[in-house]
C-alpha positions in Angstrom: 0.0 -0.1 0.0 1.1 3.4 -0.8 2.3 5.5 2.1 -0.8 8.0 3.2 -0.5 10.4 5.6 -3.0 13.1 6.5 -1.4 16.8 6.9 -1.8 18.5 9.9 -3.0 22.3 10.4 0.7 22.8 10.8 3.0 21.8 8.1 1.7 22.0 5.3 3.1 22.5 1.9 6.0 25.7 1.8 5.6 25.8 5.6 2.2 27.6 5.3 0.0 27.6 8.4 -3.7 27.1 8.9 -4.8 28.3 12.1 -8.1 26.9 13.3 -8.7 29.8 15.9 -8.7 33.4 14.6 -9.3 36.3 16.7 -11.2 39.4 15.2 -9.1 42.6 15.0 -11.3 45.4 16.6 -13.3 47.3 14.4 -14.6 50.5 15.0 -18.6 50.4 14.2 -20.9 53.5 14.1 -21.8 54.5 17.6 -25.2 56.0 16.3 -27.8 54.4 14.0 -28.9 56.8 11.0 -32.4 57.9 10.5 -32.7 56.8 6.9 -30.6 54.4 4.8 -30.5 53.2 1.0 -30.0 49.8 2.0 -30.3 48.0 5.1 -28.8 44.6 5.6 -29.7 42.4 8.7 -26.7 40.0 9.8 -22.9 40.6 9.5 -22.1 37.0 8.5 -20.6 36.0 4.7 -23.9 36.5 3.1 -24.6 39.6 4.6 -21.0 41.3 3.9 -21.3 40.1 0.3 -24.6 41.8 -0.2 -23.3 44.8 1.6 -20.2 45.1 -0.4 -22.6 44.5 -3.8 -24.9 47.0 -2.7 -22.1 49.8 -2.1 -20.7 49.3 -5.5 -23.1 51.6 -7.1 -22.7 54.2 -4.4 -25.5 53.8 -1.9 -25.5 54.1 1.4 -25.5 50.9 3.1 -26.4 49.9 6.8 -25.5 46.3 8.1 -27.2 45.6 11.6 -25.7 43.0 13.4 -27.9 41.7 16.3 -24.9 40.0 18.3 -22.1 42.0 20.3 -19.0 42.6 18.6 -17.1 39.9 20.1 -19.5 37.2 18.7 -20.4 38.8 15.6 -20.3 37.2 12.1 -23.2 34.6 12.7 -22.4 31.1 11.8 -19.7 32.0 9.5 -17.3 32.5 11.7 -17.8 29.1 13.4 -17.4 27.4 10.0 -13.9 25.9 8.8 -14.4 28.3 5.6 -14.5 25.7 3.1 -16.0 27.0 0.1 -17.1 24.6 -2.9 -16.4 26.1 -6.1 -16.4 25.1 -10.0 -12.8 25.0 -11.4 -11.4 23.3 -14.5 -7.7 23.1 -13.5 -4.6 24.7 -11.3 -4.8 27.6 -13.5 -8.3 28.4 -12.5 -7.3 27.9 -8.8 -4.1 29.9 -9.0 -6.4 33.2 -10.1 -8.4 32.5 -6.7 -5.0 31.9 -4.9 -2.5 33.7 -6.6 0.3 32.8 -3.6 0.3 29.3 -4.9 3.7 28.5 -6.0 5.0 26.3 -8.9 6.2 23.7 -6.2 2.8 23.9 -4.6 1.4 23.0 -7.8 4.0 20.5 -9.0 3.6 18.7 -5.4 -0.4 18.3 -5.1 -2.9 16.8 -7.6 -5.8 19.0 -7.6 -7.9 17.7 -9.9 -10.9 19.6 -11.0 -14.3 20.4 -10.2 -16.9 21.1 -13.6 -20.2 22.8 -13.3 -21.9 19.2 -14.3 -19.7 17.8 -11.0 -21.3 20.2 -8.7 -24.9 20.0 -10.4 -24.8 16.6 -10.2 -23.5 16.7 -6.6 -26.2 18.8 -5.7 -28.9 17.1 -7.4 -27.6 13.6 -6.1 -27.4 14.9 -2.4 -30.9 16.6 -2.0 -32.5 13.4 -3.8 -32.9 15.7 -6.9 -35.3 17.9 -4.9 -33.1 21.2 -5.1 -34.6 24.5 -7.1 -33.0 24.2 -10.3 -33.0 27.9 -10.8 -31.1 28.7 -8.0 -28.9 25.7 -8.3 -28.0 26.6 -11.8 -27.4 30.0 -10.5 -25.2 28.8 -7.5 -23.1 26.7 -9.7 -22.6 29.2 -12.3 -21.6 31.9 -10.0 -19.7 30.1 -7.5 -16.2 30.9 -9.4 -16.8 34.5 -10.4 -18.2 35.0 -7.1 -15.2 34.0 -4.9 -12.6 35.7 -7.6 -15.0 39.2 -6.7 -14.6 38.2 -3.0 -10.8 38.2 -3.8 -11.1 41.5 -5.3 -12.6 42.7 -2.2 -9.6 41.6 0.0 -10.6 38.1 0.7 -7.9 35.7 1.0 -8.0 32.1 -0.1 -5.7 28.9 0.0 -5.8 25.1 -0.5 -7.7 22.9 2.3 -4.3 20.9 2.6 -5.3 19.8 6.3 -8.6 18.8 5.8 -9.1 17.8 2.0 -5.9 16.3 1.2 -4.0 13.4 1.8 -0.2 13.1 1.3 0.1 9.9 -1.1 3.9 9.3 -1.8 4.6 12.8 -0.9 2.3 14.4 -3.1 -1.0 15.7 -1.9 -4.1 14.5 -3.5 -7.3 16.4 -2.9 -10.8 14.6 -3.0 -14.3 15.0 -2.7 -14.7 18.1 -5.0 -13.6 20.5 -2.1 -10.2 22.2 -2.6 -10.5 26.1 -1.6 -11.0 27.6 2.0 -11.0 31.3 3.4 -7.5 32.1 5.0 -8.2 31.7 8.5 -11.0 29.6 8.4 -14.1 31.2 9.4 -13.4 33.6 11.6 -10.5 34.7 9.1 -13.2 35.0 6.5 -15.5 37.3 8.6 -12.3 39.2 9.6 -11.5 39.9 6.1 -15.2 40.6 5.1 -15.4 43.2 8.0 -12.2 44.8 7.1 -13.9 45.4 3.2 -17.0 46.7 4.9 -14.4 49.4 6.6 -12.7 50.0 3.4 -15.9 50.6 1.6 -17.3 52.8 4.3 -20.2 50.9 4.8 -21.6 51.3 8.4 -21.7 48.0 10.7 -23.5 48.2 14.2 -23.5 46.0 16.7 -26.1 45.1 19.6 -29.0 46.1 16.7 -31.4 43.6 16.2 -33.9 43.7 13.2 -37.4 42.7 14.5 -39.9 43.7 12.1 -40.0 45.2 8.4 -42.4 47.4 7.7 -44.5 47.8 4.2 -46.6 49.9 2.3 -48.4 49.5 -0.9 -44.9 50.5 -2.6 -43.2 47.9 -0.5 -40.7 48.3 2.0 -40.9 51.5 3.8 -38.6 50.8 7.2 -37.4 48.7 9.6 -37.6 48.1 13.5 -35.0 47.4 15.5 -33.6 47.2 18.9 -30.5 49.2 19.3 -28.3 48.7 22.5 -31.6 48.0 24.5 -33.9 50.8 22.5 -36.1 50.5 19.8 -35.7 52.7 16.7 -37.2 52.6 13.5 -34.8 53.2 10.2 -36.4 54.4 7.0 -35.7 52.6 4.0 -36.8 51.3 0.6 -34.4 48.2 0.4 -33.9 45.5 2.9 -31.5 42.2 2.6 -32.4 39.6 5.0 -29.3 37.6 5.7 -29.3 36.7 9.7 -29.5 32.9 9.5 -31.9 30.0 9.8 -33.7 29.1 13.2 -31.3 26.4 14.5 -30.8 28.1 17.8 -34.4 28.4 18.5 -35.5 25.5 20.5 -39.1 25.8 20.2 -39.2 26.1 16.3 -36.6 23.2 16.0 -39.0 21.1 17.9 -41.8 22.5 15.9 -40.4 21.9 12.2 -38.0 19.4 12.7 -39.5 17.2 15.3 -39.6 15.7 18.7 -35.9 15.2 20.3 -34.4 18.2 18.3 -34.6 20.6 21.1 -31.8 18.2 22.8 -29.4 19.0 19.7 -26.2 21.1 20.6 -25.6 24.3 18.5 -22.5 24.0 16.3 -22.8 28.0 15.7 -23.9 31.4 17.3 -26.8 31.2 19.6 -28.4 34.6 17.9 -29.7 32.4 14.5 -33.0 32.2 16.1 -35.4 32.7 12.8 -35.7 36.5 13.5 -35.5 36.9 9.2 -37.6 34.3 8.3 -40.3 35.3 11.0 -40.3 38.8 9.6 -40.2 38.1 5.9 -43.4 35.4 6.7 -44.8 38.4 8.6 -44.2 40.9 5.6 -46.3 38.4 3.4 -43.3 36.1 2.1 -44.1 32.6 1.0 -41.9 29.8 2.6 -39.7 27.2 0.5 -37.5 24.2 0.9 -37.3 21.6 3.3 -38.7 22.6 6.6 -38.4 19.7 8.5 -34.6 19.0 7.5 -31.3 20.4 8.7 -27.2 20.4 8.4 -26.4 18.3 11.4 -23.3 16.4 11.9 -21.5 14.3 14.8 -20.2 16.7 17.7 -18.5 16.0 20.8 -21.0 14.6 23.3 -19.4 17.6 26.1 -19.6 20.5 23.9 -21.3 23.3 25.4 -25.0 24.0 24.2 -24.0 26.5 21.6 -20.6 27.2 19.9 -17.5 28.1 21.7 -15.3 30.7 19.4 -12.4 29.4 21.3 -12.7 25.6 19.9 -14.6 26.8 16.8 -15.6 23.8 14.4 -12.8 21.4 16.6 -15.9 19.7 18.3 -16.7 18.0 15.0 -15.8 14.5 14.4 -15.6 13.8 10.6 -13.2 10.8 10.3 -15.8 8.3 10.9 -15.2 6.9 7.5 -12.1 5.1 8.2 -13.5 3.5 11.2 -17.3 2.2 12.8 -19.5 4.0 14.9 -21.9 2.1 17.4 -25.0 3.2 20.0 -25.7 2.2 22.9 -26.6 -1.2 22.3 -23.3 -1.8 20.6 -24.7 -2.0 17.0 -23.6 -0.1 14.0 -26.3 2.2 12.7 -25.2 3.8 9.3 -22.9 3.1 6.5 -19.8 5.0 7.6 -18.1 4.5 4.3 -21.3 5.2 1.9 -19.5 8.2 0.2 -16.7 10.7 0.9 -17.6 12.4 4.4 -18.4 15.9 2.4 -21.6 14.1 1.2 -22.7 12.4 4.3 -21.6 14.2 7.2 -24.3 16.7 7.4 -27.1 14.1 7.3 -25.6 11.5 10.1 -26.2 14.0 12.9 -30.0 13.2 12.4 -29.0 9.7 12.6 -26.9 10.2 15.8 -29.9 11.9 17.3 -32.2 9.1 16.7 -30.3 6.6 18.7 -30.8 5.7 22.3 -29.5 8.3 24.4 -28.8 10.5 21.5 -25.1 9.6 21.4 -22.7 7.3 19.4 -18.7 6.1 19.7 -16.7 6.4 17.0 -14.1 3.6 17.1 -10.6 3.2 15.5 -7.8 1.4 15.6 -4.0 2.3 15.2 -4.0 1.4 11.2 -5.7 4.5 10.7 -5.4 6.8 13.4 -2.6 8.8 11.8 -5.5 9.9 9.2 -8.0 11.5 11.7 -8.5 15.1 11.2 -7.0 17.6 13.7 -10.1 18.0 15.5 -9.5 14.8 17.2 -6.5 16.1 18.9 -7.8 19.1 20.7 -7.7 19.6 24.6 -11.4 19.5 24.8 -11.9 16.1 23.6 -14.3 13.2 25.0 -11.9 10.2 24.1 -11.1 6.6 25.7 -8.3 4.4 24.7 -7.0 1.1 25.5 -4.8 -1.8 24.7 -7.4 -4.3 23.9 -11.0 -4.3 22.8 -12.8 -5.9 25.7 -10.9 -3.0 28.1 -11.8 -0.5 25.2 -15.9 -2.1 25.6 -15.5 -1.3 29.4 -14.6 2.2 28.7 -17.5 3.2 26.4 -19.8 4.9 28.6 -23.3 3.9 28.2 -22.5 1.3 25.6 -23.5 -2.8 26.0 -19.8 -4.4 26.2 -20.8 -7.9 24.9 -23.1 -6.4 22.2 -20.3 -3.9 20.9 -17.6 -6.7 21.2 -20.2 -8.9 18.8 -20.4 -6.0 16.5 -16.4 -5.9 16.2 -15.9 -9.4 15.4 -18.7 -9.6 12.9 -17.5 -6.4 11.2 -13.9 -7.9 11.4 -14.8 -11.0 9.5 -16.6 -9.2 6.9 -14.1 -6.8 5.7 -13.0 -7.6 2.3 -9.1 -7.4 2.9 -8.0 -8.2 -0.6 -9.1 -4.8 -2.1 -6.5 -2.0 -1.4 -7.5 0.8 0.9 -7.1 4.5 -0.6 -8.9 7.5 1.2 -8.7 9.3 -1.7 -11.1 7.3 -4.0 -14.2 5.2 -3.1 -11.9 2.4 -3.0 -14.6 -0.4 -2.6 -12.8 -1.7 0.4 -16.1 -3.0 2.2 -17.9 -5.9 4.0 -19.9 -8.4 2.6 -22.6 -10.7 4.3 -23.6 -8.1 7.3 -27.1 -6.7 7.6 -25.3 -3.2 7.5 -22.4 -3.3 5.1 -19.9 -0.6 5.0 -19.1 0.2 1.3 -15.7 1.8 1.4 -12.4 2.2 3.4 -13.1 -0.8 5.9 -10.5 -1.9 7.7 -10.7 -4.9 10.8 -10.3 -3.3 14.2 -7.2 -5.5 15.0 -4.3 -3.3 15.7 -3.9 -1.5 19.3 -4.2 0.9 20.8 -7.8 1.4 20.2 -9.5 5.1 20.6 -13.1 6.1 20.4 -14.9 9.3 20.9 -18.2 10.1 22.1 -20.6 12.2 20.1 -23.9 13.6 19.8 -26.0 15.7 17.4 -24.8 19.0 16.5 -27.0 21.3 14.4 -25.3 23.8 12.1 -28.4 25.3 10.0 -31.8 24.6 8.8 -32.9 24.1 5.4 -36.7 25.4 5.5 -36.9 29.5 4.4 -38.2 32.2 2.3 -39.0 31.9 -1.1 -36.7 33.7 -3.3 -36.3 34.4 -7.3 -33.2 34.4 -9.6 -32.9 38.1 -8.3 -32.8 37.2 -4.6 -36.0 39.1 -4.4 -38.4 37.7 -1.7 -41.7 36.3 -3.3 -45.2 36.3 -1.7 -47.1 33.4 -1.7 -48.5 33.9 -5.0 -44.8 34.1 -6.4 -44.5 37.9 -6.9 -41.7 39.9 -5.4 -42.1 41.7 -2.4 -40.8 45.2 -3.5 -37.8 46.1 -1.6 -37.1 42.9 0.1 -34.4 40.6 -0.6 -32.9 37.4 1.2 -29.7 35.5 1.0 -27.9 32.8 3.4 -29.5 30.0 5.4 -32.7 31.5 5.2 -33.2 31.1 1.7 -35.2 27.9 1.0 -35.0 25.3 -2.0 -31.6 24.9 -2.0 -31.0 22.1 0.2 -33.0 18.8 0.8 -32.2 15.8 3.4 -28.4 16.7 3.1 -26.0 18.9 1.6 -22.4 18.9 -0.2 -20.0 20.0 2.2 -18.7 23.5 1.6 -21.8 24.6 -0.3 -23.5 27.0 2.5 -20.5 29.5 2.3 -20.7 29.5 -1.3 -24.3 29.9 -1.7 -24.4 32.5 0.9 -21.9 34.4 -1.0 -23.4 34.2 -4.4 -26.8 35.2 -3.1 -25.6 37.8 -0.8 -23.9 39.4 -4.2 -27.2 39.0 -6.2 -29.3 40.1 -3.0 -27.2 43.3 -3.0 -27.3 44.2 -6.4 -31.0 43.6 -6.7 -31.4 45.7 -3.6 -29.7 48.5 -4.9 -31.3 48.2 -8.1 -34.7 49.1 -6.2 -33.3 52.1 -4.9 -32.1 53.6 -8.0 -34.8 52.3 -10.3 
C-alpha cells in the first residue's frame, strides 16, 4: 500500500500554516444609528457582508445591522472551517483565486478539477433531486466568479491541505470536490469581510436586532430595530435579510424538525433564532424548502450548548469513514463509508440524534489513527483508549460491552481485505454479509491501541426558509416579488433537502448575498 498520511494544520506545503482559532481584530462601528439609509442589511456574516459590498458598488449608503455584540459577530460564518465549494477546471483556475500558490506547490499536489456538471450533479444527487433547479444553476454558474469577486474585495483563499488532502507518496491528493478555504477559516473570512466593509465606508452596528420589516403598497418602507436595548425605526426602501436560519431556536426546532431536536447541540451562534424568516413571513413572504430538514453532524458529546469560538469547529468529528460508529446497544447504525464524508456528514447528525440516549461512539485502531483530522487532537475531546477491545468496551460509557464486541467480531470477519485501501477514492474496500455493510474504507479493528470518541448531534443550520427568485427578491405566496425585500444565506429555502454537499453553504451565501445586494441597490436606483 502506498504511504498515506494526512497533513496537519501545521506543516503543510511550503511551511504554510492554517490556524483553526482566529481572533477578530477590533473594528470601529458607528456609534449612532441613521434615521434613513438606502439599503439595510440584517446580519453580519458571509452572506450579509457580500450583500453589503455588492450594494455599495453603485455608491449607495449601506447599513449592516448585527444582532450580536462585536465579540460574537459574524453569525455562523465565524464557526465554520471556511470551506467553499467552487467550480474549477484546472489548477490555473485555482491560481486565479489563490495567486500565492507557487509552482512548487502546484507540482506537489493533485488538485484535480471540479466541473459545473460535477457541482450540479452533486447538488441533485445529495438532495434527492429536489433542489430548486434555477437557484442551483445560479449557485453553480456563479461560484467561481463570486469567489474571484470576493478576492478583489480583499478575501484571501488557500488550499484545504489539512482537511481535504492526503499525502500519498509525498504528493498531496485532493478528494471530494472540495479544495478551497478562506484564509484563517470562518473567523478569518469574517475578519476579512468586516475589514472590506470598513474600507468601503459601510456602516456596521452591533447589538442591533432587526425585528420587523414595515411595508406599504409600494413595498418596504422601514425597519424596526432594537439598538443597544432601545427601540428605533430606520427608513429604507430596500432590505436584505441575511441573518440565518432557526437552528438556535429550540421551540422552532421541535415544531419543524420534530420531537427530540430540542436536545441537539448548536454548532454555531446562539443568535440565529429565525428572526429573518419570521419577519419575511410577517411581511407576506412565501415559504420554501425542506422545513423538517437541517444540516446536522457528529459533535463532541461534551461540547457546550452553543458554539465556542475558542474551539471553533473543533468539536466536529468527521473521520468516521475510517472506523465504525456504534450506539448504546453496541450496534452500527449507518454505513460509515457510504460516500466521502463531504456528502454524508451533514445528515449523520440526524441519525445520531435518533439513537438511544442521542449519542454514539466512533471507534478506530492504530492502522488509521494517523489519518484522523486535527479535531480529534483538541484538548476538549471526549476520548477513551485501551490496548484491547474488551478493555475498550468497558470504557465506552453507556454502551453494552457484549453487544459492542460482537459487532466488532462480525465486522472484522466481513472486511474484504483483498481490496486495496485508498482514502482519496471510493476504494470499494467494504464488508460482505452484514445486515448493514460498509461500502468503502473498511479496515478490521485489530491493531492496538484502540481509541473511541463519544459524539452527539450538532445542528449547523436549517433548510427551510423564504422563497426567492433569481434576483434574490423575496416572493409572496403568489410568487410575486415583495418590492424592496431580498434574502440570502441560510434563510433561503429550496437549495438543500435531506443532505448537503460540504462547503456549499458559504458559497451559496456569497453568491446569493452578492445577487441580493445588487438587486437591493437596483430597487433604490430604479
